[in-house]
C-alpha positions as CSV (number, residue, x, y, z in Angstrom):
1,X,-10.5,0.0,17.6
2,X,-9.7,3.2,15.7
3,X,-10.9,3.3,12.2
4,X,-8.2,2.8,9.7
5,X,-7.7,5.9,7.4
6,X,-4.0,5.3,6.0
7,X,-2.3,2.4,4.4
8,X,1.4,1.7,4.2
9,X,2.8,-0.6,1.7
10,X,6.2,-2.6,1.6
11,X,7.2,-2.9,-2.2
12,X,9.4,-6.0,-2.7
13,X,7.3,-9.0,-3.1
14,X,4.1,-7.2,-2.2
15,X,3.7,-4.9,-5.2
16,X,6.9,-5.7,-7.2
17,X,8.2,-9.3,-7.9
18,X,12.0,-9.0,-7.0
19,X,14.3,-12.0,-6.9
20,X,18.0,-11.8,-7.7
21,X,17.7,-15.5,-9.0
22,X,16.1,-14.0,-12.1
23,X,19.5,-12.4,-13.1
24,X,21.8,-15.2,-11.8
25,X,20.1,-17.9,-13.6
26,X,21.3,-16.2,-16.6
27,X,24.9,-16.1,-15.4
28,X,25.3,-19.5,-13.8
29,X,24.7,-22.8,-15.6
30,X,22.9,-24.6,-12.6
31,X,20.6,-23.8,-9.9
32,X,23.0,-25.2,-7.4
33,X,25.6,-22.5,-8.4
34,X,22.9,-19.7,-8.3
35,X,21.9,-20.8,-4.9
36,X,25.6,-21.1,-3.7
37,X,26.5,-17.7,-5.0
38,X,23.4,-16.0,-3.2
39,X,24.1,-17.7,0.0
40,X,27.8,-17.2,0.1
41,X,28.8,-14.3,-1.9
42,X,26.0,-11.7,-2.6
43,X,24.1,-12.8,0.4
44,X,21.2,-11.1,2.3
45,X,23.4,-9.5,4.7
46,X,25.5,-8.0,2.0
47,X,22.4,-6.6,0.1
48,X,20.9,-5.2,3.3
49,X,24.0,-2.8,3.7
50,X,23.0,-1.1,0.5
51,X,19.3,-0.9,1.8
52,X,20.7,0.8,4.8
53,X,22.5,3.4,2.8
54,X,25.9,1.9,1.7
55,X,26.9,2.9,-1.9
56,X,27.1,0.0,-4.2
57,X,30.6,1.1,-5.3
58,X,31.7,0.4,-1.8
59,X,29.9,-2.9,-1.3
60,X,31.0,-4.2,-4.7
61,X,34.7,-3.1,-4.2
62,X,34.8,-4.7,-0.6
63,X,33.2,-8.0,-1.9
64,X,35.4,-8.1,-5.0
65,X,38.5,-7.7,-2.8
66,X,37.4,-10.8,-0.8
67,X,36.4,-12.9,-4.0
68,X,38.2,-11.5,-7.1
69,X,37.2,-14.7,-9.0
70,X,33.6,-13.4,-8.9
71,X,34.2,-9.8,-9.7
72,X,32.1,-9.7,-12.7
73,X,29.2,-11.5,-11.1
74,X,29.4,-9.3,-8.1
75,X,29.4,-6.1,-10.3
76,X,26.4,-7.4,-12.2
77,X,24.2,-7.1,-9.0
78,X,24.2,-3.4,-9.7
79,X,24.9,-3.1,-13.4
80,X,22.2,-5.5,-14.3
81,X,19.9,-4.9,-11.5
82,X,16.8,-4.4,-13.6
83,X,17.0,-8.0,-14.5
84,X,16.1,-9.0,-11.1
85,X,12.6,-7.6,-11.5
86,X,10.1,-10.1,-12.5
87,X,7.4,-7.4,-13.0
88,X,4.4,-5.8,-11.0
89,X,2.4,-8.0,-8.8
90,X,-0.9,-7.2,-10.7
91,X,-3.4,-8.3,-8.3
92,X,-1.9,-6.4,-5.5
93,X,-1.4,-3.3,-7.8
94,X,-5.2,-3.6,-8.6
95,X,-6.0,-3.4,-4.7
96,X,-3.6,-0.4,-4.6
97,X,-5.7,1.3,-7.5
98,X,-8.9,0.7,-5.7
99,X,-7.6,2.3,-2.4
100,X,-6.3,5.2,-4.5
101,X,-9.8,5.5,-6.1
102,X,-11.3,5.4,-2.7
103,X,-9.0,8.4,-1.7
104,X,-7.2,6.5,1.0
105,X,-3.9,8.1,2.0
106,X,-1.1,5.9,0.7
107,X,2.5,5.6,1.7
108,X,5.6,3.4,1.0
109,X,7.8,2.1,3.7
110,X,10.6,-0.1,1.9
111,X,13.9,-1.6,2.5
112,X,15.5,-0.5,-0.8
113,X,18.7,1.1,-1.9
114,X,18.6,4.7,-2.8
115,X,20.7,4.0,-5.9
116,X,18.2,1.4,-7.3
117,X,14.9,2.9,-6.1
118,X,14.9,5.6,-8.8
119,X,15.2,2.9,-11.4
120,X,12.2,1.1,-10.1
121,X,10.3,4.4,-10.0
122,X,11.1,4.9,-13.7
123,X,9.7,1.5,-14.5
124,X,6.6,1.3,-12.4
125,X,4.0,4.0,-12.9
126,X,2.1,3.0,-9.6
127,X,5.0,4.1,-7.5
128,X,3.9,7.7,-8.2
129,X,0.3,6.9,-6.9
130,X,1.7,7.4,-3.3
131,X,1.3,10.4,-1.0
132,X,4.8,9.9,0.5
133,X,7.5,7.5,1.1
134,X,10.3,6.4,3.3
135,X,13.1,4.4,1.4
136,X,15.6,2.9,3.7
137,X,18.6,3.6,1.8
138,X,17.9,7.2,1.7
139,X,17.6,7.6,5.4
140,X,20.2,5.1,6.6
141,X,17.9,2.9,8.6
142,X,16.1,-0.4,7.7
143,X,13.1,-2.3,8.9
144,X,12.5,-3.7,11.6
145,X,14.5,-0.8,13.3
146,X,11.8,0.9,15.4
147,X,13.2,4.4,14.3
148,X,12.1,3.8,10.8
149,X,8.4,3.5,11.7
150,X,8.8,6.5,14.0
151,X,10.2,8.5,11.2
152,X,7.4,7.5,8.9
153,X,4.8,8.6,11.6
154,X,6.5,11.9,12.3
155,X,7.4,12.8,8.6
156,X,3.8,12.4,7.5
157,X,2.1,13.3,10.7
158,X,0.2,9.9,10.9
159,X,-1.8,8.5,13.8
160,X,-0.4,5.0,14.4
161,X,-3.9,3.6,15.6
162,X,-5.3,4.9,12.3
163,X,-2.6,3.3,10.0
164,X,-2.1,-0.2,8.7
165,X,1.2,-1.5,7.3
166,X,1.5,-4.3,4.9
167,X,4.8,-6.4,4.5
168,X,5.7,-9.9,3.5
169,X,8.2,-10.3,6.2
170,X,6.6,-11.1,9.6
171,X,9.4,-9.3,11.6
172,X,8.8,-6.0,9.9
173,X,5.0,-6.5,10.7
174,X,5.6,-7.1,14.3
175,X,8.0,-4.1,14.6
176,X,5.2,-1.8,13.1
177,X,2.6,-3.3,15.7
178,X,5.2,-2.7,18.4
179,X,5.1,1.1,17.3
180,X,1.3,1.0,17.6
181,X,0.6,0.5,14.0
182,X,-1.7,-2.1,12.7
183,X,0.1,-4.8,10.7
184,X,-0.9,-7.2,7.9
185,X,1.5,-10.1,7.0
186,X,1.2,-10.2,3.2
187,X,0.6,-13.7,1.9
188,X,-1.2,-13.0,-1.3
189,X,-3.7,-10.6,-2.9
190,X,-6.7,-12.6,-2.0
191,X,-5.9,-12.6,1.9
192,X,-4.9,-9.0,1.6
193,X,-8.2,-8.0,0.0
194,X,-9.9,-9.7,2.8
195,X,-7.9,-8.1,5.6
196,X,-8.5,-4.7,4.1
197,X,-12.3,-5.4,3.7
198,X,-12.2,-5.9,7.5
199,X,-10.9,-2.4,8.0
200,X,-13.6,-1.2,5.6
201,X,-11.0,0.2,3.2
202,X,-12.4,-1.7,0.1
């Protein structure tokens, strides 16, 4: 096996705790209402459209026309987006810092809206530690589309066999592996540290 030289990180729930429930628990009085809203109104499919490049103005307008009684709550998704952030996942950020200190080339490959990513970048200093990034909303493709991995490799002239990608979603890891990149399915910082130690990166 080729020696791993480069590490690529997903962000949400790997380095950054993101959960819309943090916001909507402030808006709805019961957990049942929160879950219903996130399953039936602002659902994963709707959110992914923004990760794929759709402007929030479009997504909010379309959804509000279908569910006018929830217009405020739908608009809150973007207007109060920062309230969905639970903070950095410190144990993983500590691993990132060690990799940076070891002069390992570091990259981001994340499904994230082009409109909200700059907000995250303003909050989390460690997002500036990376040598490059591919943000789905900026390029109009989302994981696990094979093209997004190809774009990462080509943009930064990486060798797939020398690269490892960390993501909390198994489908995204498998897509990376299908592109020739080594994959780590993120469970927690302890397991990640062990996996990276096997690659002699820590």
